[in-house]
N, CA, C, O and the ligand as a Tripos MOL2 file, in Angstrom:
@<TRIPOS>MOLECULE
protein
  273   271    69     0     0
PROTEIN
NO_CHARGES

@<TRIPOS>ATOM
      1 N          17.4380  -22.0510   30.0300 N.3       1 MET1
      2 CA         17.7850  -21.7520   31.4200 C.3       1 MET1
      3 C          17.5460  -20.2690   31.6970 C.2       1 MET1
      4 O          17.7570  -19.4110   30.8400 O.2       1 MET1
      5 N          17.1070  -20.0050   32.8970 N.am      2 ALA2
      6 CA         16.8730  -18.6180   33.2830 C.3       2 ALA2
      7 C          17.3720  -18.4180   34.7050 C.2       2 ALA2
      8 O          17.4390  -19.3600   35.4950 O.2       2 ALA2
      9 N          17.7190  -17.1800   35.0170 N.am      3 CYS3
     10 CA         18.1580  -16.8540   36.3760 C.3       3 CYS3
     11 C          16.9340  -16.5850   37.2460 C.2       3 CYS3
     12 O          15.9800  -15.9300   36.8270 O.2       3 CYS3
     13 N          16.9890  -17.0980   38.4410 N.am      4 TYR4
     14 CA         15.9030  -16.8800   39.3980 C.3       4 TYR4
     15 C          16.4540  -16.2210   40.6500 C.2       4 TYR4
     16 O          17.6260  -16.3700   40.9940 O.2       4 TYR4
     17 N          15.5770  -15.4890   41.3200 N.am      5 ILE5
     18 CA         15.9430  -14.8460   42.5870 C.3       5 ILE5
     19 C          14.7750  -15.0770   43.5700 C.2       5 ILE5
     20 O          13.6510  -15.3750   43.1650 O.2       5 ILE5
     21 N          15.0730  -14.9310   44.8450 N.am      6 VAL6
     22 CA         13.9930  -14.9490   45.8440 C.3       6 VAL6
     23 C          14.0450  -13.6330   46.6100 C.2       6 VAL6
     24 O          15.1150  -13.0980   46.8980 O.2       6 VAL6
     25 N          12.8710  -13.1330   46.9280 N.am      7 ASN7
     26 CA         12.7710  -11.8790   47.6730 C.3       7 ASN7
     27 C          13.1650  -12.1300   49.1270 C.2       7 ASN7
     28 O          12.6060  -13.0040   49.7900 O.2       7 ASN7
     29 N          14.1370  -11.3510   49.6160 N.am      8 LYS8
     30 CA         14.5660  -11.5080   51.0140 C.3       8 LYS8
     31 C          13.4680  -11.0730   51.9790 C.2       8 LYS8
     32 O          13.4310  -11.5140   53.1280 O.2       8 LYS8
     33 N          12.5850  -10.2150   51.5130 N.am      9 ASN9
     34 CA         11.4800   -9.7380   52.3580 C.3       9 ASN9
     35 C          10.2430  -10.5930   52.1220 C.2       9 ASN9
     36 O           9.8900  -10.8710   50.9760 O.2       9 ASN9
     37 N           9.5960  -11.0040   53.1740 N.am     10 ALA10
     38 CA          8.3570  -11.7680   53.0570 C.3      10 ALA10
     39 C           7.2140  -10.8500   52.6520 C.2      10 ALA10
     40 O           7.2050   -9.6620   52.9750 O.2      10 ALA10
     41 N           6.2550  -11.4210   51.9420 N.am     11 GLN11
     42 CA          5.0300  -10.6870   51.6420 C.3      11 GLN11
     43 C           4.1750  -10.6350   52.8960 C.2      11 GLN11
     44 O           4.5430  -11.1920   53.9310 O.2      11 GLN11
     45 N           3.0280   -9.9600   52.8020 N.am     12 SER12
     46 CA          2.1500   -9.8480   53.9680 C.3      12 SER12
     47 C           1.6470  -11.2140   54.4320 C.2      12 SER12
     48 O           1.3320  -11.3830   55.6100 O.2      12 SER12
     49 N           1.5660  -12.2010   53.5140 N.am     13 ASN13
     50 CA          1.1090  -13.5300   53.9190 C.3      13 ASN13
     51 C           2.2560  -14.4340   54.3840 C.2      13 ASN13
     52 O           2.0400  -15.6100   54.6750 O.2      13 ASN13
     53 N           3.4790  -13.8830   54.4540 N.am     14 GLY14
     54 CA          4.6120  -14.6490   54.9570 C.3      14 GLY14
     55 C           5.4260  -15.3600   53.8910 C.2      14 GLY14
     56 O           6.4680  -15.9420   54.1940 O.2      14 GLY14
     57 N           4.9610  -15.3230   52.6380 N.am     15 ASP15
     58 CA          5.6880  -15.9950   51.5610 C.3      15 ASP15
     59 C           6.8680  -15.1570   51.0710 C.2      15 ASP15
     60 O           6.8030  -13.9300   51.0060 O.2      15 ASP15
     61 N           7.9440  -15.8600   50.7320 N.am     16 HIS16
     62 CA          9.0740  -15.2230   50.0540 C.3      16 HIS16
     63 C           8.9350  -15.5840   48.5800 C.2      16 HIS16
     64 O           9.1200  -16.7430   48.2070 O.2      16 HIS16
     65 N           8.6170  -14.6210   47.7510 N.am     17 GLU17
     66 CA          8.3380  -14.9150   46.3450 C.3      17 GLU17
     67 C           9.5930  -15.1510   45.5270 C.2      17 GLU17
     68 O          10.5970  -14.4540   45.6720 O.2      17 GLU17
     69 N           9.5080  -16.1660   44.6510 N.am     18 VAL18
     70 CA         10.5820  -16.4760   43.7120 C.3      18 VAL18
     71 C          10.2140  -15.8500   42.3660 C.2      18 VAL18
     72 O           9.0890  -16.0000   41.8890 O.2      18 VAL18
     73 N          11.1820  -15.1410   41.7540 N.am     19 HIS19
     74 CA         10.9570  -14.5030   40.4510 C.3      19 HIS19
     75 C          11.9990  -14.9490   39.4470 C.2      19 HIS19
     76 O          13.1450  -15.2520   39.7780 O.2      19 HIS19
     77 N          11.5400  -14.9740   38.1920 N.am     20 LYS20
     78 CA         12.4440  -15.1990   37.0720 C.3      20 LYS20
     79 C          13.0100  -13.8380   36.7040 C.2      20 LYS20
     80 O          12.2980  -12.8340   36.7300 O.2      20 LYS20
     81 N          14.2960  -13.8050   36.3620 N.am     21 GLU21
     82 CA         14.9270  -12.5330   36.0030 C.3      21 GLU21
     83 C          14.1310  -11.8420   34.8920 C.2      21 GLU21
     84 O          13.7570  -12.4740   33.9040 O.2      21 GLU21
     85 N          13.8780  -10.5590   35.0590 N.am     22 GLY22
     86 CA         13.1370   -9.8000   34.0600 C.3      22 GLY22
     87 C          11.6840   -9.5790   34.4160 C.2      22 GLY22
     88 O          11.0020   -8.7930   33.7600 O.2      22 GLY22
     89 N          11.1900  -10.2640   35.4540 N.am     23 CYS23
     90 CA          9.8030  -10.0730   35.8890 C.3      23 CYS23
     91 C           9.6080   -8.6310   36.3360 C.2      23 CYS23
     92 O          10.4890   -8.0440   36.9650 O.2      23 CYS23
     93 N           8.4490   -8.0620   36.0060 N.am     24 SER24
     94 CA          8.2110   -6.6740   36.4100 C.3      24 SER24
     95 C           7.9220   -6.5480   37.8970 C.2      24 SER24
     96 O           7.8420   -5.4370   38.4210 O.2      24 SER24
     97 N           7.7620   -7.6830   38.5880 N.am     25 TYR25
     98 CA          7.4870   -7.6320   40.0220 C.3      25 TYR25
     99 C           8.7060   -7.9900   40.8600 C.2      25 TYR25
    100 O           8.5770   -8.2760   42.0510 O.2      25 TYR25
    101 N           9.8940   -7.9770   40.2450 N.am     26 MET26
    102 CA         11.1240   -8.2540   40.9900 C.3      26 MET26
    103 C          11.2890   -7.2140   42.0960 C.2      26 MET26
    104 O          10.9870   -6.0370   41.8980 O.2      26 MET26
    105 N          11.7700   -7.6530   43.2620 N.am     27 PRO27
    106 CA         12.0310   -6.6780   44.3410 C.3      27 PRO27
    107 C          13.2710   -5.8360   44.0330 C.2      27 PRO27
    108 O          13.9940   -6.1120   43.0760 O.2      27 PRO27
    109 N          13.5060   -4.8260   44.8380 N.am     28 ASP28
    110 CA         14.7210   -4.0180   44.6950 C.3      28 ASP28
    111 C          15.9440   -4.9260   44.7790 C.2      28 ASP28
    112 O          15.9200   -5.9610   45.4450 O.2      28 ASP28
    113 N          17.0040   -4.5240   44.0990 N.am     29 ILE29
    114 CA         18.2220   -5.3400   44.0360 C.3      29 ILE29
    115 C          18.7240   -5.7100   45.4340 C.2      29 ILE29
    116 O          19.2370   -6.8120   45.6300 O.2      29 ILE29
    117 N          18.5850   -4.8220   46.3900 N.am     30 ASP30
    118 CA         19.0450   -5.0960   47.7570 C.3      30 ASP30
    119 C          18.2600   -6.2350   48.4090 C.2      30 ASP30
    120 O          18.7370   -6.8620   49.3540 O.2      30 ASP30
    121 N          17.0690   -6.4940   47.9050 N.am     31 ASN31
    122 CA         16.2130   -7.5340   48.4960 C.3      31 ASN31
    123 C          16.1960   -8.8190   47.6810 C.2      31 ASN31
    124 O          15.3940   -9.7150   47.9450 O.2      31 ASN31
    125 N          17.0820   -8.9110   46.6880 N.am     32 GLN32
    126 CA         17.1300  -10.1110   45.8530 C.3      32 GLN32
    127 C          18.2280  -11.0640   46.3130 C.2      32 GLN32
    128 O          19.3910  -10.6770   46.4290 O.2      32 GLN32
    129 N          17.8500  -12.3080   46.5720 N.am     33 LEU33
    130 CA         18.8330  -13.3500   46.8760 C.3      33 LEU33
    131 C          18.9280  -14.2390   45.6320 C.2      33 LEU33
    132 O          17.9500  -14.8970   45.2770 O.2      33 LEU33
    133 N          20.0940  -14.2700   44.9580 N.am     34 PRO34
    134 CA         20.2070  -15.0500   43.7230 C.3      34 PRO34
    135 C          20.0810  -16.5480   43.9720 C.2      34 PRO34
    136 O          20.6190  -17.0760   44.9450 O.2      34 PRO34
    137 N          19.3640  -17.2240   43.0770 N.am     35 LEU35
    138 CA         19.1820  -18.6790   43.1790 C.3      35 LEU35
    139 C          19.9410  -19.4090   42.0810 C.2      35 LEU35
    140 O          19.9710  -20.6400   42.0670 O.2      35 LEU35
    141 N          20.5540  -18.6690   41.1610 N.am     36 GLY36
    142 CA         21.2750  -19.2790   40.0550 C.3      36 GLY36
    143 C          20.3530  -19.5870   38.8890 C.2      36 GLY36
    144 O          19.1850  -19.1980   38.8750 O.2      36 GLY36
    145 N          20.9120  -20.3030   37.9000 N.am     37 GLU37
    146 CA         20.1440  -20.6250   36.6970 C.3      37 GLU37
    147 C          19.4210  -21.9560   36.8660 C.2      37 GLU37
    148 O          19.9840  -22.9230   37.3780 O.2      37 GLU37
    149 N          18.1740  -21.9880   36.4310 N.am     38 HIS38
    150 CA         17.3720  -23.2040   36.5150 C.3      38 HIS38
    151 C          16.5450  -23.3660   35.2490 C.2      38 HIS38
    152 O          16.1920  -22.3860   34.5930 O.2      38 HIS38
    153 N          16.2420  -24.6120   34.9150 N.am     39 ALA39
    154 CA         15.4690  -24.9030   33.7020 C.3      39 ALA39
    155 C          14.0020  -24.5310   33.8700 C.2      39 ALA39
    156 O          13.3080  -24.2640   32.8890 O.2      39 ALA39
    157 N          13.5300  -24.5140   35.1180 N.am     40 SER40
    158 CA         12.1350  -24.1420   35.3740 C.3      40 SER40
    159 C          12.0510  -23.6030   36.7920 C.2      40 SER40
    160 O          13.0380  -23.5940   37.5270 O.2      40 SER40
    161 N          10.8570  -23.1540   37.1670 N.am     41 CYS41
    162 CA         10.7020  -22.5610   38.4950 C.3      41 CYS41
    163 C          10.7700  -23.6130   39.6030 C.2      41 CYS41
    164 O          11.1170  -23.2850   40.7380 O.2      41 CYS41
    165 N          10.4420  -24.8860   39.2920 N.am     42 ASN42
    166 CA         10.4200  -25.8970   40.3560 C.3      42 ASN42
    167 C          11.7440  -26.0370   41.1090 C.2      42 ASN42
    168 O          11.7490  -25.9220   42.3340 O.2      42 ASN42
    169 N          12.8690  -26.2800   40.4240 N.am     43 PRO43
    170 CA         14.1290  -26.3810   41.1780 C.3      43 PRO43
    171 C          14.5290  -25.0630   41.8260 C.2      43 PRO43
    172 O          15.2100  -25.0590   42.8510 O.2      43 PRO43
    173 N          14.1120  -23.9440   41.2390 N.am     44 ALA44
    174 CA         14.4310  -22.6390   41.8390 C.3      44 ALA44
    175 C          13.7080  -22.4810   43.1740 C.2      44 ALA44
    176 O          14.2950  -22.0200   44.1530 O.2      44 ALA44
    177 N          12.4330  -22.8640   43.2090 N.am     45 VAL45
    178 CA         11.6720  -22.7500   44.4630 C.3      45 VAL45
    179 C          12.2110  -23.7360   45.4930 C.2      45 VAL45
    180 O          12.2950  -23.4160   46.6790 O.2      45 VAL45
    181 N          12.5800  -24.9470   45.0380 N.am     46 THR46
    182 CA         13.1540  -25.9360   45.9580 C.3      46 THR46
    183 C          14.4090  -25.3770   46.6160 C.2      46 THR46
    184 O          14.6150  -25.5340   47.8200 O.2      46 THR46
    185 N          15.2550  -24.7160   45.8010 N.am     47 LYS47
    186 CA         16.4770  -24.1340   46.3490 C.3      47 LYS47
    187 C          16.1380  -22.9920   47.3100 C.2      47 LYS47
    188 O          16.7470  -22.8670   48.3730 O.2      47 LYS47
    189 N          15.1760  -22.1710   46.9350 N.am     48 ALA48
    190 CA         14.7880  -21.0410   47.7890 C.3      48 ALA48
    191 C          14.2760  -21.5270   49.1390 C.2      48 ALA48
    192 O          14.4770  -20.8650   50.1570 O.2      48 ALA48
    193 N          13.6100  -22.6930   49.1490 N.am     49 LYS49
    194 CA         13.0440  -23.2230   50.3970 C.3      49 LYS49
    195 C          14.1150  -23.6590   51.3820 C.2      49 LYS49
    196 O          13.8360  -23.8100   52.5710 O.2      49 LYS49
    197 N          15.3480  -23.8640   50.9000 N.am     50 LYS50
    198 CA         16.4390  -24.1890   51.8210 C.3      50 LYS50
    199 C          16.7770  -22.9800   52.6870 C.2      50 LYS50
    200 O          17.2610  -23.1220   53.8100 O.2      50 LYS50
    201 N          16.5150  -21.7850   52.1480 N.am     51 THR51
    202 CA         16.7490  -20.5580   52.9130 C.3      51 THR51
    203 C          15.4640  -20.0830   53.5720 C.2      51 THR51
    204 O          15.4480  -19.7310   54.7510 O.2      51 THR51
    205 N          14.3730  -20.0760   52.7830 N.am     52 TYR52
    206 CA         13.0770  -19.5950   53.2800 C.3      52 TYR52
    207 C          12.0460  -20.7130   53.0980 C.2      52 TYR52
    208 O          11.6440  -21.0160   51.9740 O.2      52 TYR52
    209 N          11.6260  -21.3150   54.1940 N.am     53 ALA53
    210 CA         10.6810  -22.4400   54.1170 C.3      53 ALA53
    211 C           9.3720  -22.0320   53.4690 C.2      53 ALA53
    212 O           8.6360  -22.8810   52.9680 O.2      53 ALA53
    213 N           9.0720  -20.7370   53.4740 N.am     54 THR54
    214 CA          7.8030  -20.2640   52.9210 C.3      54 THR54
    215 C           7.9560  -19.7210   51.5050 C.2      54 THR54
    216 O           7.0990  -18.9720   51.0360 O.2      54 THR54
    217 N           9.0380  -20.0880   50.8160 N.am     55 ALA55
    218 CA          9.2270  -19.6150   49.4360 C.3      55 ALA55
    219 C           8.0980  -20.1310   48.5450 C.2      55 ALA55
    220 O           7.6260  -21.2560   48.7110 O.2      55 ALA55
    221 N           7.6750  -19.2940   47.6000 N.am     56 ASP56
    222 CA          6.5820  -19.6540   46.6890 C.3      56 ASP56
    223 C           6.7910  -18.8980   45.3780 C.2      56 ASP56
    224 O           7.3160  -17.7850   45.3770 O.2      56 ASP56
    225 N           6.3850  -19.4960   44.2780 N.am     57 GLY57
    226 CA          6.5600  -18.8600   42.9770 C.3      57 GLY57
    227 C           5.6940  -17.6260   42.8080 C.2      57 GLY57
    228 O           4.5670  -17.5720   43.3000 O.2      57 GLY57
    229 N           6.2280  -16.6380   42.1080 N.am     58 CYS58
    230 CA          5.4770  -15.4280   41.7650 C.3      58 CYS58
    231 C           4.2960  -15.8170   40.8740 C.2      58 CYS58
    232 O           4.4320  -16.6710   39.9980 O.2      58 CYS58
    233 N           3.1450  -15.1940   41.0960 N.am     59 ALA59
    234 CA          1.9400  -15.5290   40.3210 C.3      59 ALA59
    235 C           2.0850  -15.1530   38.8530 C.2      59 ALA59
    236 O           1.3950  -15.7160   38.0040 O.2      59 ALA59
    237 N           2.9740  -14.2080   38.5410 N.am     60 TYR60
    238 CA          3.0970  -13.6960   37.1740 C.3      60 TYR60
    239 C           4.1710  -14.4180   36.3710 C.2      60 TYR60
    240 O           3.9030  -14.8870   35.2650 O.2      60 TYR60
    241 N           5.3880  -14.5130   36.9130 N.am     61 CYS61
    242 CA          6.4770  -15.1090   36.1260 C.3      61 CYS61
    243 C           6.6770  -16.5860   36.4450 C.2      61 CYS61
    244 O           7.3290  -17.2850   35.6700 O.2      61 CYS61
    245 N           6.1420  -17.0860   37.5550 N.am     62 CYS62
    246 CA          6.3210  -18.4880   37.9500 C.3      62 CYS62
    247 C           4.9590  -19.0810   38.3070 C.2      62 CYS62
    248 O           4.8100  -19.7230   39.3470 O.2      62 CYS62
    249 N           3.9700  -18.8640   37.4450 N.am     63 SER63
    250 CA          2.6010  -19.2840   37.7850 C.3      63 SER63
    251 C           2.5050  -20.7810   38.0430 C.2      63 SER63
    252 O           1.6700  -21.2220   38.8320 O.2      63 SER63
    253 N           3.3710  -21.5820   37.3690 N.am     64 ALA64
    254 CA          3.3330  -23.0360   37.5750 C.3      64 ALA64
    255 C           3.7630  -23.3970   38.9890 C.2      64 ALA64
    256 O           3.4490  -24.4850   39.4700 O.2      64 ALA64
    257 N           4.4800  -22.4970   39.6640 N.am     65 CYS65
    258 CA          4.9830  -22.7620   41.0150 C.3      65 CYS65
    259 C           4.2980  -21.8900   42.0510 C.2      65 CYS65
    260 O           4.7310  -21.8270   43.2020 O.2      65 CYS65
    261 N           3.2340  -21.2200   41.6470 N.am     66 HIS66
    262 CA          2.5400  -20.3310   42.5730 C.3      66 HIS66
    263 C           1.4510  -21.1100   43.3020 C.2      66 HIS66
    264 O           0.5050  -21.6020   42.6850 O.2      66 HIS66
    265 N           1.5940  -21.2170   44.6130 N.am     67 ASN67
    266 CA          0.6300  -21.9810   45.4030 C.3      67 ASN67
    267 C          -0.1440  -21.1370   46.4010 C.2      67 ASN67
    268 O          -1.2640  -21.4880   46.7710 O.2      67 ASN67
    269 N           0.4340  -20.0400   46.8360 N.am     68 SER68
    270 CA         -0.2830  -19.2380   47.8310 C.3      68 SER68
    271 C          -0.0240  -17.7640   47.6320 C.2      68 SER68
    272 O          -0.5470  -16.9390   48.3810 O.2      68 SER68
    273 ZN          7.6830  -12.5370   39.2160 Zn       69 ZN69
@<TRIPOS>BOND
     1     1     2 1
     2     2     3 1
     3     3     4 2
     4     3     5 am
     5     5     6 1
     6     6     7 1
     7     7     8 2
     8     7     9 am
     9     9    10 1
    10    10    11 1
    11    11    12 2
    12    11    13 am
    13    13    14 1
    14    14    15 1
    15    15    16 2
    16    15    17 am
    17    17    18 1
    18    18    19 1
    19    19    20 2
    20    19    21 am
    21    21    22 1
    22    22    23 1
    23    23    24 2
    24    23    25 am
    25    25    26 1
    26    26    27 1
    27    27    28 2
    28    27    29 am
    29    29    30 1
    30    30    31 1
    31    31    32 2
    32    31    33 am
    33    33    34 1
    34    34    35 1
    35    35    36 2
    36    35    37 am
    37    37    38 1
    38    38    39 1
    39    39    40 2
    40    39    41 am
    41    41    42 1
    42    42    43 1
    43    43    44 2
    44    43    45 am
    45    45    46 1
    46    46    47 1
    47    47    48 2
    48    47    49 am
    49    49    50 1
    50    50    51 1
    51    51    52 2
    52    51    53 am
    53    53    54 1
    54    54    55 1
    55    55    56 2
    56    55    57 am
    57    57    58 1
    58    58    59 1
    59    59    60 2
    60    59    61 am
    61    61    62 1
    62    62    63 1
    63    63    64 2
    64    63    65 am
    65    65    66 1
    66    66    67 1
    67    67    68 2
    68    67    69 am
    69    69    70 1
    70    70    71 1
    71    71    72 2
    72    71    73 am
    73    73    74 1
    74    74    75 1
    75    75    76 2
    76    75    77 am
    77    77    78 1
    78    78    79 1
    79    79    80 2
    80    79    81 am
    81    81    82 1
    82    82    83 1
    83    83    84 2
    84    83    85 am
    85    85    86 1
    86    86    87 1
    87    87    88 2
    88    87    89 am
    89    89    90 1
    90    90    91 1
    91    91    92 2
    92    91    93 am
    93    93    94 1
    94    94    95 1
    95    95    96 2
    96    95    97 am
    97    97    98 1
    98    98    99 1
    99    99   100 2
   100    99   101 am
   101   101   102 1
   102   102   103 1
   103   103   104 2
   104   103   105 am
   105   105   106 1
   106   106   107 1
   107   107   108 2
   108   107   109 am
   109   109   110 1
   110   110   111 1
   111   111   112 2
   112   111   113 am
   113   113   114 1
   114   114   115 1
   115   115   116 2
   116   115   117 am
   117   117   118 1
   118   118   119 1
   119   119   120 2
   120   119   121 am
   121   121   122 1
   122   122   123 1
   123   123   124 2
   124   123   125 am
   125   125   126 1
   126   126   127 1
   127   127   128 2
   128   127   129 am
   129   129   130 1
   130   130   131 1
   131   131   132 2
   132   131   133 am
   133   133   134 1
   134   134   135 1
   135   135   136 2
   136   135   137 am
   137   137   138 1
   138   138   139 1
   139   139   140 2
   140   139   141 am
   141   141   142 1
   142   142   143 1
   143   143   144 2
   144   143   145 am
   145   145   146 1
   146   146   147 1
   147   147   148 2
   148   147   149 am
   149   149   150 1
   150   150   151 1
   151   151   152 2
   152   151   153 am
   153   153   154 1
   154   154   155 1
   155   155   156 2
   156   155   157 am
   157   157   158 1
   158   158   159 1
   159   159   160 2
   160   159   161 am
   161   161   162 1
   162   162   163 1
   163   163   164 2
   164   163   165 am
   165   165   166 1
   166   166   167 1
   167   167   168 2
   168   167   169 am
   169   169   170 1
   170   170   171 1
   171   171   172 2
   172   171   173 am
   173   173   174 1
   174   174   175 1
   175   175   176 2
   176   175   177 am
   177   177   178 1
   178   178   179 1
   179   179   180 2
   180   179   181 am
   181   181   182 1
   182   182   183 1
   183   183   184 2
   184   183   185 am
   185   185   186 1
   186   186   187 1
   187   187   188 2
   188   187   189 am
   189   189   190 1
   190   190   191 1
   191   191   192 2
   192   191   193 am
   193   193   194 1
   194   194   195 1
   195   195   196 2
   196   195   197 am
   197   197   198 1
   198   198   199 1
   199   199   200 2
   200   199   201 am
   201   201   202 1
   202   202   203 1
   203   203   204 2
   204   203   205 am
   205   205   206 1
   206   206   207 1
   207   207   208 2
   208   207   209 am
   209   209   210 1
   210   210   211 1
   211   211   212 2
   212   211   213 am
   213   213   214 1
   214   214   215 1
   215   215   216 2
   216   215   217 am
   217   217   218 1
   218   218   219 1
   219   219   220 2
   220   219   221 am
   221   221   222 1
   222   222   223 1
   223   223   224 2
   224   223   225 am
   225   225   226 1
   226   226   227 1
   227   227   228 2
   228   227   229 am
   229   229   230 1
   230   230   231 1
   231   231   232 2
   232   231   233 am
   233   233   234 1
   234   234   235 1
   235   235   236 2
   236   235   237 am
   237   237   238 1
   238   238   239 1
   239   239   240 2
   240   239   241 am
   241   241   242 1
   242   242   243 1
   243   243   244 2
   244   243   245 am
   245   245   246 1
   246   246   247 1
   247   247   248 2
   248   247   249 am
   249   249   250 1
   250   250   251 1
   251   251   252 2
   252   251   253 am
   253   253   254 1
   254   254   255 1
   255   255   256 2
   256   255   257 am
   257   257   258 1
   258   258   259 1
   259   259   260 2
   260   259   261 am
   261   261   262 1
   262   262   263 1
   263   263   264 2
   264   263   265 am
   265   265   266 1
   266   266   267 1
   267   267   268 2
   268   267   269 am
   269   269   270 1
   270   270   271 1
   271   271   272 2
@<TRIPOS>SUBSTRUCTURE
     1 MET1         2 RESIDUE 1 A MET
     2 ALA2         6 RESIDUE 1 A ALA
     3 CYS3        10 RESIDUE 1 A CYS
     4 TYR4        14 RESIDUE 1 A TYR
     5 ILE5        18 RESIDUE 1 A ILE
     6 VAL6        22 RESIDUE 1 A VAL
     7 ASN7        26 RESIDUE 1 A ASN
     8 LYS8        30 RESIDUE 1 A LYS
     9 ASN9        34 RESIDUE 1 A ASN
    10 ALA10       38 RESIDUE 1 A ALA
    11 GLN11       42 RESIDUE 1 A GLN
    12 SER12       46 RESIDUE 1 A SER
    13 ASN13       50 RESIDUE 1 A ASN
    14 GLY14       54 RESIDUE 1 A GLY
    15 ASP15       58 RESIDUE 1 A ASP
    16 HIS16       62 RESIDUE 1 A HIS
    17 GLU17       66 RESIDUE 1 A GLU
    18 VAL18       70 RESIDUE 1 A VAL
    19 HIS19       74 RESIDUE 1 A HIS
    20 LYS20       78 RESIDUE 1 A LYS
    21 GLU21       82 RESIDUE 1 A GLU
    22 GLY22       86 RESIDUE 1 A GLY
    23 CYS23       90 RESIDUE 1 A CYS
    24 SER24       94 RESIDUE 1 A SER
    25 TYR25       98 RESIDUE 1 A TYR
    26 MET26      102 RESIDUE 1 A MET
    27 PRO27      106 RESIDUE 1 A PRO
    28 ASP28      110 RESIDUE 1 A ASP
    29 ILE29      114 RESIDUE 1 A ILE
    30 ASP30      118 RESIDUE 1 A ASP
    31 ASN31      122 RESIDUE 1 A ASN
    32 GLN32      126 RESIDUE 1 A GLN
    33 LEU33      130 RESIDUE 1 A LEU
    34 PRO34      134 RESIDUE 1 A PRO
    35 LEU35      138 RESIDUE 1 A LEU
    36 GLY36      142 RESIDUE 1 A GLY
    37 GLU37      146 RESIDUE 1 A GLU
    38 HIS38      150 RESIDUE 1 A HIS
    39 ALA39      154 RESIDUE 1 A ALA
    40 SER40      158 RESIDUE 1 A SER
    41 CYS41      162 RESIDUE 1 A CYS
    42 ASN42      166 RESIDUE 1 A ASN
    43 PRO43      170 RESIDUE 1 A PRO
    44 ALA44      174 RESIDUE 1 A ALA
    45 VAL45      178 RESIDUE 1 A VAL
    46 THR46      182 RESIDUE 1 A THR
    47 LYS47      186 RESIDUE 1 A LYS
    48 ALA48      190 RESIDUE 1 A ALA
    49 LYS49      194 RESIDUE 1 A LYS
    50 LYS50      198 RESIDUE 1 A LYS
    51 THR51      202 RESIDUE 1 A THR
    52 TYR52      206 RESIDUE 1 A TYR
    53 ALA53      210 RESIDUE 1 A ALA
    54 THR54      214 RESIDUE 1 A THR
    55 ALA55      218 RESIDUE 1 A ALA
    56 ASP56      222 RESIDUE 1 A ASP
    57 GLY57      226 RESIDUE 1 A GLY
    58 CYS58      230 RESIDUE 1 A CYS
    59 ALA59      234 RESIDUE 1 A ALA
    60 TYR60      238 RESIDUE 1 A TYR
    61 CYS61      242 RESIDUE 1 A CYS
    62 CYS62      246 RESIDUE 1 A CYS
    63 SER63      250 RESIDUE 1 A SER
    64 ALA64      254 RESIDUE 1 A ALA
    65 CYS65      258 RESIDUE 1 A CYS
    66 HIS66      262 RESIDUE 1 A HIS
    67 ASN67      266 RESIDUE 1 A ASN
    68 SER68      270 RESIDUE 1 A SER
    69 ZN69       273 GROUP 0 **** ****
């Protein structure tokens, strides 16, 4: 299990990126919305989409969930 967060700020393409704790591309702490612990990025992104419909996995730490 790992902790996941979603960036409160959208990227230039409108996506809110989901990161696994420890990723070097994590946003500043003020811009992190905690998603809790998940076994993989899939349930983390699903949870993030309840807040941000455009949530998407980070290309580096959540490549399996990175779509755009
Ligand atoms: Zn990441």
